[in-house]
N, C-alpha and C positions, 0 to 999 in steps of 0.2 A: 564794548558795553559802556553805557553812561554811568560812571562811578557815582556821581552825585545822586542819581535816581535810586540806585541800589543802596547807597549809604543812608539816604533819607528814609527809605522803607525799612531797612534793618533797625535803624535808630528808633523809629516810631514803634515798631513791633516789640522791640526790647523794652522800651519804656512801659508799654501796656502790660507786658508779661510780668515785669518786675513789680509794678504797682499792684497787680492782681495778687501776686504771691505775698507781698507785704501786707495786704488786707486779709490774708488768711485764705485766699482762694487758690484755684489751680487753673492753668491754661486749658486743661481738658474740659473745664466747665463751659468754655466758649462754644464747644462743639457738642455739648450734651444734648441739645435739641436741634437736630438738622433741619427740622421744619422751618425754624426761624431763618436759617441761612437760605433755604430754598425760596421762601417768600420774599426776602429782601432782594436777592440777586435776580430771581426770576421775575418778580413784579416790577422792579425798577428798570431792568433791561427791556422787559416787554412794553412798558409804558413809553420808554424812550424810542423803541423801534416804531411805535405808532406815529411818533412825530417825525420820523426819518424815512428815507427811501431805502429800497432793497439794496441798491448799489452801495449806500453808506454802510449798511449792516455787513455786507460782504467784505468791506475794506477794514473792518474792525481789527483783524489780526495785523494788518499793516500798520495801523495807528499804534497798536501796543508795541510792536517792534520799534517804531520810531521813538517811543517814549523811553526805551531802554538802550538806545544806540546814540552815538555821538554824531553830530553833523560833521560831515567830512569836507569842511571848507578851509582851505589853506589861504587865509587872507594875505599873508606876507608873500606867499608864492604867487598869488594872483597879481599883487602889486608889482612884483619883479617882472612878471610876464608882460603886463601892460606897459611897463616902463621900457622894456626892451623893444616891444612893438612900436611904441611911440618914437623911439630913437631910430629904428629902421625905417619907419614911414617918413620921417623928416629927411633922412639921407637918400632913400631910394624911391620914395613915393608910396602911395597907398596900395597900388597894384602889387607891390613886392610882398605884401602880407598874405597873398593868396595861399601860398604853400604852408605858411605858418598857421593859417586858420584851419587847415585840414588836419593839423596835428592836435588841435585843442579838443580835449575830451569833454569838457563842460559844454553841454548843448546850448545853454543860454549864451555863454561867452562866444562860442563858435558862431551862433546865429548872428550876433551883433557885429563881429569882425567881418563876417561874410557880407553883410549888408553894406558895410563901409567900403569893402573892396569893390563891390558892385556899383558903387557911386550913388547910392540912394541918398536922397536929401536928408540932412541932419534932423530936421523936424519930424520927418517920417520915421527915421530910425528911433528917435526918442519916443514917439507916440506908440510905435509897435512894441518896443521893449517895455515901456511903462504899462501897457495893457497886459502884456505877458505876466508882469510882476503882480498886478492887481488880481488877475485871474488865478494865479498861484495862491495868493493870500486868501481869496474867496474859497478855494478848494480846501485849504488848511482850516478855515473857520468851520467847515462842515464837521470835521472830526472833533474839533475843540468843542463845538456846540453839542455834539452827541454826549460826550462825557460830562459836560457841565449840566446838561439836562438830567442825566442819570444821577448825578450828585444831588440834584434837587429832589428827585423822586424818592431816593433811598430812605431818607429820614421819615418821609410820609408813610412809606410802606412799613417802616419800623413801628410807627404809631398804630397803623392798622393791625400789625401782628400783635402788639400789646393789647389792643382792645379785644381782639379775637381770643387772646389768652385769658383776659380777665372775665370774658363771658364764660369760658370753661371753668374758671375759678368759682364763679358764682353758682355754678351747678354742683359744686362740691362742698358747699357750706356745711353740709351735714357730716363732713369728714375732715375735721380740723387738722388731723395729722398730715394730710396731703396738701393743705393750703400753702405752706411755705414753699415747697418745690414748684407748685403750680404758679404762684406769683413770680418766683424767680424766673421760670421759663417764659412767662409773659413779658417781663421786662428785658429779657435777653434779645427779643426782636428789636426793641428800641436801640439797644446797644449795638447790634449788628447794623442797623440802619445808619447810625451815626458813624460807626467805624468805616463802613464801605464808602460812605460819602466823603469823609474827611481824610481817609487813608488811601483810597483807591481812585474813585471817580474824579473828584475835584483836583487832586494832585496831578493825575495824568493829563487833565485838561490844561492845567497850568504849565506843565512841562511842554506839551505840544504847542501852546501859545508862545512860550519862550523860544522854542526851536524855530517856529514860523517867523517870528520877528528877527531872529538871527539871520535866517536865510534871506528875508526881504532886505535887510540892511546890506548883506553881501551883494545882492543883485543890483541894488542902487549904486553901490560902490563900483561894480563892474560897468554899469551903464555910464557912470561919470567918466571912467577911463576910456570907454569906447568913443564917447563924444569928444573927449579931449584929443584922442588920436586922430579922429576925423578932422578936427579943427587945426591939426598940425602944431599942437602946443609943445613946448620944451619938455623933454622927458623928466627933468628935475621938477618942473611945475606939476606934471602929471603925478609923480610920486608923492609930492606934498599934498596934492588934492586928495589922493586916495588914502594916505595915512591918516588924514583928518577923520576918517570913518572909524578908526580904531582907538581903543583906550590906550593911554600912554604906555602901560605895561605890556601891551600886545605888539608894539612897534619894534622892529628889529633894531639892534644896536647901531651906534654911529659908524662902527667899522664896516658893517654890511651896507649901510646907506651910502657911505663914501665910495664904495666900489661901484654902486649903481649910478653915482653922479658922474663918473668919468666919461662914459659914452655920451652923456648929455653935453659935456664941454666940447668934445670932438665934433659933435653934430653942429654946435653953435659956430665953431670955427669954420666948418665947411659951408655953413649957411652964409657967413660973412664973406667968404671967398667967392 
């Protein structure tokens, strides 16, 4: 589970409940009029579905799961793998990577190394892999766009609910004792519209966007390593190139890095021989 998503959601809900209690209210009041909740979620999701395809709607559970799970990308592990493959390719040739490529579980990385082993032109490899990345990003944008659109519709439906409620209030002007509750119920729709937009829809869109960019960055790092292996670059240079994609705090320590540099030195000596 993505702790940041859960922590943020719990913090926001806690703040809302605490402030509501401090103002003399009760959390139960938020659910006092279910019609407001039905209007906001039903209306905003319905309007968003109109702008989307059925395929996108069916993928909503998947998008929600992604928002609450952590991307399983081991950047340092990928760098170690590509550095080892670069060392082996320099010592034994690109064809020696065929067996190694079959053991790679990451489909993107497996595809790239397989093309290198097959002797495909570097420009073709780069073009194919970059297209794969861009198409992946385009697919991600569909889910991001859905929740962004829902976040835009929700406040509007909140206003619609408030207007509908005020119409009902005007019909009860001859009953002053009921006006207070009716007005409160009317404005509850606006509150739910703002809450759903800024606590659910837009945050999920933002989380999906952050995860998408993280995956795109990882894929470009892998592509850089694949092309460096194909070009026969020194494993140490390959490692330096790939670690440039990481934040300083995410790079493994010097002790681990020094272990990875040893094979590169042996490869260089063999190359000179």
